[in-house]
N, C-alpha and C positions, 0 to 999 in steps of 0.2 A: 116833847119833840116839836110841837107847834111853835113854841116860843123860840127855841133854838133855830128852827127853820126860818122864822121871820127875821131874826138877827142875821142869819147866814146870808140872806139875800142881799144885805148891804155890806157884807164882809167877805165877798168871794175872793178878794185878793189877799186875805189874811188867813187862809187855811193852810194847814201843814200836816205832813205825814211823817210819822216817827221812823227814824232809821235806827234799827236795833243795835247795830254794832257801835255806832258813834254816840248814841244817846241824845241826838239832836233831831230837829224836825226839818224836813225839806219843804220849803214854801214855794210860792209862785215866782216865776222868773229866776229860778236857780238860787233863791235866797235860802239861808240856813239860820235857824234861830233856836234858842233854848227857852223853856218855860221859866218864867220869873220865879225865884225861890219862895216868894210869899204866896204863890198860887196853891190852892188846895189840891191841884192835880200834880204838883211837883214831884211828890214821892212816888206816886203810881201813875205815870203819864199814860193816857190812852193812845191808841194807834193813830187816830185822827183828831185834830183840834182846830178851833177857830179862835183868834185872839183879837181883842179890840184895838190894840196898838202895838207897834214894834218900837222898842227903845234901845238905842245902841250906846252902851258904856264900854265896859271891858269886853263884853260880848253883845250880840244882838239878842235882846230879850223880848219874848212875847208876853204881854200883860193882859190881865182880865181874860183868862182862857176858859173855854167850854168844850166839852166832848161832843163830837159829831160823828155821823156815819157817812161814808163816801157816797152811798147811793142817794143821799139827800141833795148832793151838789148838782148833779146833771140836770134834773128838772128845773132848777132855779137858774142855771147858767147856760141854757140852751143856745143863746146867741153868742156866747163867749167861748164855748168848747170847740176843740178841733178833733176830727175823726180821721184815723188812718187804719189801713187794712193790710193783713199779711197772710201768707200761706193759704191761698185759695185751694180747695181740694174737693174731690168728689165724695159724697156721702151716699153709699149704696142703700142704706136703710131709708134715708130721707128721699132719695131719688133726685137730689139737687146738689148744687155746689155750695159749700160753706166756706167761711173765712173767719179769721180772728180779728176783732175790732179793738182798737186802742183809742181811748178818749182822754184828752189832756185839757187842763184849764191853766192858761198862762204857763204852759210847759210842764205843769205838774200832772202826772198820770193819775186820773181818778178811776179809770177802768183799764186794767192791764191787758186782759185777753178774754174777750167775750165772743163766743161763737155766734155768727149771724148768717142769714141767707144772703148769698152774694149775687143772686140773679139780677136784682135791680141796680146793683152797684156797678158791675162790669159785665153786661150781657155777652160781650164778645168772648171774653175768657171763659165764661160759664158754658157757652155753646161749644167751644173747643173741648173743654174738659168732659162735657156730657158725651160728645161723640167718641173721644178717645177711651174713656173709662167704661161707659155704659155699653156702647155699641161695638167698639173695636176690641176691647179687652174682656168684654162679657160680664162686667160687674153690675149686673142688673137681673132681678128676678121678675120675669114677665111671661105672659102666655102668648105673646104675638108670634104668629107662625113663622114670619120671616126670620125672627131672631133665632129660634131653635133650628131652622133650616141652615142658616149661616154658621151657627156654632157647630153643627154636625159636619158640614163640609170642611170647616177649618180643622176639626179634630181628625178627619180622615187624612188630610194632607200632613198634619203633624204626626199622625201614626205612620205615614209613609216615610217621614224623616227618621223616626225611630227605627223602622224596619231596615232602611237602607243606610242608617248611621251617617246621615248628612244633615247639614243645617242650611242648605242653600236651595230648598225646594219651595217652601212657603214664602209668599211675598212679604215685604216688611209692613209694619203697622202704618207707615205713611201712605202706602197704596190704599189700604183699607179706609184710612181717614179721608183721603181724597174722594173715594167712592161715595161715602155718606155725605161729605161736605157739599158735593155737587147736587145732591138730591133733597137735602133737608133745608127748609127755609131758615133765614137768619134769626127769626124770632124764637126758634126752639132752643131753650136754655135749660130745660129740666124734663124729668119724666112726665110731670103733669102737663107741661106745654106740648110734649111729643104726643101723648095719648090723645089730647084734644085735636091736634092736627091730623094724626093718623086715622082717626075715626072717619074723617072725610076723604083723605087721600087714598085710603084702602079701597073705597068704593070706586074710585077712578081707575086705579091700577094696583091690584093686590100684590104684584110681583116686582114693583119698582125698586124695592130694597133687597131683592134676593141676590145672593152671590151666585156666580157661575164657577164651577170647579176649575175651569181653565184659567179664569182670572186670578185664582189663588196660587197658581203654579208660576214660579218665576221664569222669565224667559231664559233659555239656555240651560235649564235644569235637566233637560233630556227626558227620555221616557223610562219608566220603571214598570216592569212586568209584574202584575199582581200575583201571578202564579209562582214567582220566585220568592214571594214572602207570604205564604199561606197563613190563614187564621186558625188552622187546626192541623193536627197530626194524626194520621190514621195508622193504627197497628192492628192487623187482623180486622175484627169487627168492632174495635173500640176506636172512637174518635175523641181526641183530647184537644182542648183549647190551647192556643199559643198566644203569648203576649210578647211585646218587644219593648226593651228599655235602652235608650241611648244615654247612659249615665256612667261614663268611665270612672272606675274606682269603686263603684257600688258592687255588692255581692251578686245582684241579679242583673248586672249589665249584660245585654245580649238578648238571647231568645230564652223564654221560660215556657216550659210545658206544664200545664196544670193537671194533676192526677187526683181524681177523687179517691179518698181512702179505701173504699170497698174494692176499687179496681187495682190497687197497688200490686197485689200478688199476681195479677194477670199481665202486667207490663214487663217486657224484657228490654235489654239494652240494644236489641237489634235495630239497626238503622239510625239511631240517634247520633252515632259517631260521624255520620256523613253530613250532619247539619242540614239546614234548609237550603234549597237550590241557590238562593241569593247570596249566601255566605260560603258556599262550598269551595269556590275557587280561592277565595281569601284564606280559607282554612288549609287547603292543600299547599299554598305558597308558604304559609307559616310553618307547616310541618317540614317542608323542604329546608327552610331556613334554620330549623331546629337541629338538623343533622350536623355531625362534626365536619369541619372544613374539608378534610381529605375526601369525604364522601360527597359533601354538598357541591363541590366544584364540578362534579359530573352532571349536575342538573341545573346549569345556568344557561339562559335566564329562567328563573323559577316560574314566572307566570306562563311562559311558553310550554314548559313541561306540564304545568297544571292544566292548560287548555288541551294539550295532546292527550293527557290521561282522561279527562272528562269526555273527550271525543271517542275514546276507545271503550270505556266502561259504562254500562247502563244498569247493571244489577247492583242495587244498593242494599241488598239483603245480606251480602257477605261483609265481613269486617273491613273497614276502610284501609287500615294499615296492611292487611293481607293483600288487598287488591293493589295498593301502591307498590308494595315490594315485588309483586308478580309482574306488573306492567312496566315498572322502571327497569327491572332486570331484562325484559324483552326489548325495551327501547335502547338501553345503554350497555347491557351485559354486566352491569354492576350489581352485586348482591348486597342488599341492605339487611343487616341483622336486626331483629326486633328491638334489641336493647339500644340500638343506635338512635332511635327516635327520642328526642329530649322533650317529652310532652309538657314538662313544667315550663318550657320556654314559649309555649303556644299561648297567646293572649286569652284571658278568661272569657272575654265576650264571644270567642269562637267555640266555647264549650257550652253545651246545653245545660240550663239550670232546670232541675226537677223540683216542682213545688207541690206538696201533698196538701189537699184541702178537705175540710169536712163537709157535711151536708149543707152548711150555711156559707160555703165558699170561703171560710176563714182558714188562713194558712196555719197548718200544724207544724210543718217543718219543710226546709228546702235545702238542697245540696247540689253540687255538681256531679255527685255519684249516686246513681239510682240504686245500686247494690247497698250502699251505706244506708240509704233511707229505708229500704226494705228490711234490713236487719234491725234498725232502730225502732221501726214501727210495726214489727211482726206481731207483737202482743196486741196492739190496737186493732190490727187487721183481723186476727183470730177472734177477738172479742166482738167485732162487728159481724163476722160470719156466724158466730155462735148465736147471736141475738136473732138472726133471721132464719136459723136452721129450723127444720120441721120439729115439732115436739116429739121427743123420743128418739130422734136420730142420734144424738150424742148420748152415750151411756157410760156408766162406771161399774166396776165389779162384775164383769161378764166372765162366766166360767164355762158356758156352753153356747153353741151356736143355736140360739132360740129366738133370733130376731129377723128371720126370713132372709130376704135378699139385701145385701149391702150395696147401695148404688156406687158405681165407680166415680161418678161426678155428681155434684150437687149445684144447681143454679137457681137463682131466684131474682126476679125483677124488683127493684126498689129505687124509687126516686129517679126513674128514667134510666137506671144502669142495670146491667145484668151481672149480678154477683155470682162468682164461681168459686167452688171449693172442691177439695178432693178428700172424701171420707176414708178412714183406714182404721184397722185394729192396732192398738198400741199395747206393747208389752209392759205390764205393771207387776211382773214377778208372780204374785199370787193370783192374779186375774188379768184380764185384758179390758181395755176401754175402747170406745168408738169415739174418735175425734176428727175434726175437720182440719185439713192442712192447706197451706197457701199454694203449694205447688205440687205437680204430679210426681216430681222426683222425690220430695219428702214423703208423699203418700206411699210410693212403692217401697221405699226403705222401711218405713214404719210398718206397713202391711205385712211384709215378709216376716219381720220379727214378731209381730203380733199373732200372725197365723201359726208360726212355729210354737209360740207359747200356748195358744189355745189347743193345739194338738197334744202338747206335753201334758196339759191338764186333763186330757180325755183318753189317755192310753196308759197301760201299765209301764212302770219304769223298767228299762232293760238292764239295770245295774246287777241284779241277781244273775241273770243269764251271762252277763259279762264276766262275773267272778267264776262261774262254772266253766266257761268255754275258753277263757283267755289262758294261754300257757303261762307257767310260773315265771319264766324269764321276762315275758312281757309285763306281767303284774309288777315284778320287781322294778322294771324300768319306769313304769308309771308312778310307783310309790316314791321313787327317789328323783322325781322331776324337780328341777331347780326353780320352777316358776309358780310356786304356790301349793296349796293343799291338793291332794290327789282327787278329792271329790270335785273340786273346781275343774280339774283337767278332764275328769270323766264327763262332767256336764258339758264341757266344751266338745268332747267327742260325740255326745248324744245330739247336741245342737247341730253339729256338722252332718251327722247321719240323717237327721230329719230334713236338713237342707237338700241333701243328695236325693232323697226319695221325692221331696216336693218338686225339685227340678225335673226329675225323670217323669213325673206325672203331669207336667205342664205348668208348674209354678203356682201362682195365686189363684184362689177360688173366691167367688163373690156371693154364693148362696148356700143354703143349708144342705141341699141335696149333694152338691159337688163336694162340700166339706166332709160329709159322712162317708162318701166314697174314698176321699183322700185319707181320712182317718183310718179306714180299714186297711188301706195299702201300707200306711206307715206302721200300723200295729203288726201287720204280717211280716214286714221286711226289716224293721228297725233293729231287732236284736242282732241278726247276723251282720248287718251293715255296720253297727257300732263296733263289733268285734274286729272286723276287717280294718276299720279306721284306727282303732286302738293299737293294732299290731303295727300299722305304718307309723303311728305316732311314737311307739316304743323304739322303732329303728331310728327315727329322727332324733329322739332324746339321747339315745346311746351314742350316736355320732356327735351330737353337740357336747356330750360329756367328754368324749375322747378329744375333741378339738380344744375345749376349755382346759383340759389337762395339759395339752401341749403349749397353751398360751401362758401358763403359770411359770413362775421362776424368774431368774435373772433375764433381762432383756438386752440384747446386743443393740447398741444405738443405731447401727446400720440397718437393723430390721424393724426399728420402732414404728416408723410410719406405716409399714405394711401390716404389722400386727394390730395397730390402731384401726386401720381400714377393715381388717378382718373382724374385729370386735364390733365395729359399727354395722357391718353386713349381717353378722349373727343377730344383732339386736333387732334388725328389720325382718329377719326370717322367722325367728322363734322367740315368742314372748307370751305373756299370759293372754289367752284367748286366740292364739294364732291358728288353731285348728279350724275354728269357724270362720275367722276373719279371712284367712288365706283361701279356705274352701277345700273340699275334698279333691277337686281337680288338680290342685297344686301340691298335694302331699308327696306324691312320687317325685315331682320336680324339686320340691324342697330338699328331699333326701339327696338328689343328684347335685344340687347346689352345694350342699354340705360336703359331699364327697369331692367336689371340685376344690373346696377350701382345703381339704386334706392334701390333695395333690399339690396345691399351691404351697402349702407349708413344707412339703417334701422338697420342692425345688428352690424355695426362698433362700436358704443359706448358701446354696451353690452359686446363684446368680441374682443377687439383690438388685442390681442396676436394671436388668431387664424387667424384673417384677415392678420396679418403680415406674418405668416407662409405660407399662401396661396399666398400672393403677391410675396414672395421670390421664390416660385416655378415657378410662371409666369415669373418673371424677369430672372431666370436661362435659361428658354426656349428662351426668347427674346435674350439673349446673344449668345446662340447657333446659332440662325437665323442670328444675326448680323455678327458673325464670318464667317458664310457661305457666306453671301453677300459680305464681304470684299475680299473674294477670287475670286469673279467673276469680269469679265470685267465690266466697268462702264455701258455699253449699256445693260448688262444682269442682272443688280442688281434688276430689278423689273420683272424678268421672271415669268412664270406660277408657277413654284415650290415655289419661294419666296412668291408670292402673296397667294398661297394656304396655306403655313405655317403661313402667317400673319393672315389669317382669322381663321385658326385653333386655334391660340392663343386667339382670341376673343371667340371662342366656349369653350376653356379651362377655360376662366374667368367665363363664364356662369355656367359651371359644378362645379366650385369651390365656387363661391360666390352666385349663385342663381340657384341651381340644379333643383328646382321645375319648372323653365321655360323650361327645357329640351333642348337637342341639336339634330340636324337632323341626326347625326351619332356619333358613339363612338369616344371619343377624350381623349388623355392623353399626358403627356410629351414624353413618349416613342414613341408614334405614330408619333408625330411631328418630332422627331429626325430621325426616320426610313424613313420618307418621304424625308428628306434632304439627307440621305445616299443612297437612291435608285439611281441606274444607269439609265441614260436616255435610253429609249427603242429604 
């Protein structure tokens, strides 16, 4: 190397860099040459060479060549090389501005792209980049108090932009640049320079670089009430964090409520349909615009109607659509049917996003539907509740009430949250179990069935008594039932009998003493109760048998729709398990409904057109009920209101097809619809 370097110092204009594609060397002053064929480097030419002479014949040849390295050149040609710089940029890790340096010798690049500190080369540019990137854009890790203060204020204003879905509140970067530019000396070009200066400047005025929140808000941006954009949502005793995203097209665009997994079973949809106050008017305007045009034109201009509505309604605990329908009917006299609202047309950012998080605040799942999340994560919620349950609270294989008092609710504080669950007995056929449930509704349903099973396990079977006391005609009717084995039907009657006695004695019990009292009541009254129920069931089955007999055979096409409707009605009245499912209260009514079907069949051939008109009235009401059910969470689709409407439809059929049988109360399509529209008390 020493020898080649010594020769190189006198041959700086005879160096060349190989161009791979062309197989020639680029030399100084844009010359191009080839290695002479006699050179020992000709067959395997190196990337860089120096030659003693250039001879031009058919080509320009470099003779007497030697291999060199480009880094040898710059120290020897310091007075001849030229330096140029490009792409000055802020280096966060270095805390300074860097650029790429290019070094050329007689036009030949000997250094193509070398990163260098740019501070001494162009301090003006370095100062500007330092202020823009480190101070304005926050690309700096530092412990200076003013910096964290300014970043926090800026985030607050940016958060306000996300909340209000605007991009015109925070001042632009030029305003912030000017603020720092006026206060920082011209000599500050890097973090090192700034720290040295600030050490003294801080002693003179520690707040000279502090932002004021008012200076960050653009003039003319107006005022935004923080109460319209809360940071949390309160439901009962639970407070849930809210976050805001102004990212159109993203799934979480809009408002997101964060729900810890252990609290998921305690949260209901109540109130969330109203959105936060800041988006409420926009939501109502969007809902009005979603209505079909013939209805929508009654509420123009939509913003005025939204303001009027918000001025009249203050109770946000009722469903929003229900309140809109009621108040708009009062304002305009126009009735809006629930199915008229085209919710799919409402922008997604106006629908709350529900995000379920674990103990580390990691997202487990999110959706626009709270009910959907609760169904999907039900297993995880129960697993969480079981982990924190008292030892011995959950049990398996229970056949006697030997566990003292069963608490009606269970709560436990964990990680700052109050976890709540509802224990209940669970029917497992040969025994019962004690399990925790997410909701009180599920608890009540499971507890009733579990308590019934535990009573069955602790009393003698009434089957022998039933065989002795039941008339032969009734026995025959039970044995020839079309809905499964007779023992299953008898079990159904026994379950129904226990339900009747349990209800008469006050329903559910939660401790051993009351259970023992209830057990004695059931033991004393079950035999006769089951006989009475079985006799009613026999009458029902006999009537069903007679109806089915009339439905067989050739079908007149004019009567086909009516007969199909009757078959559908039968399938909803009498089916495997109908005795317990419908309940002892409805056995006499079920027989009356079947008798009404017989009267309808008597009249049907005489006037099928009138029958069809009445059938259409019933079907319209059934469609209203189905639409109402579809809006409910799956767990509530058989709630008390739905079941009441379902039995009212049966009474409506009696009033339309067999009025002479009478109904226990006035019934009409309007009364059924009003029942569904009633607000929960």
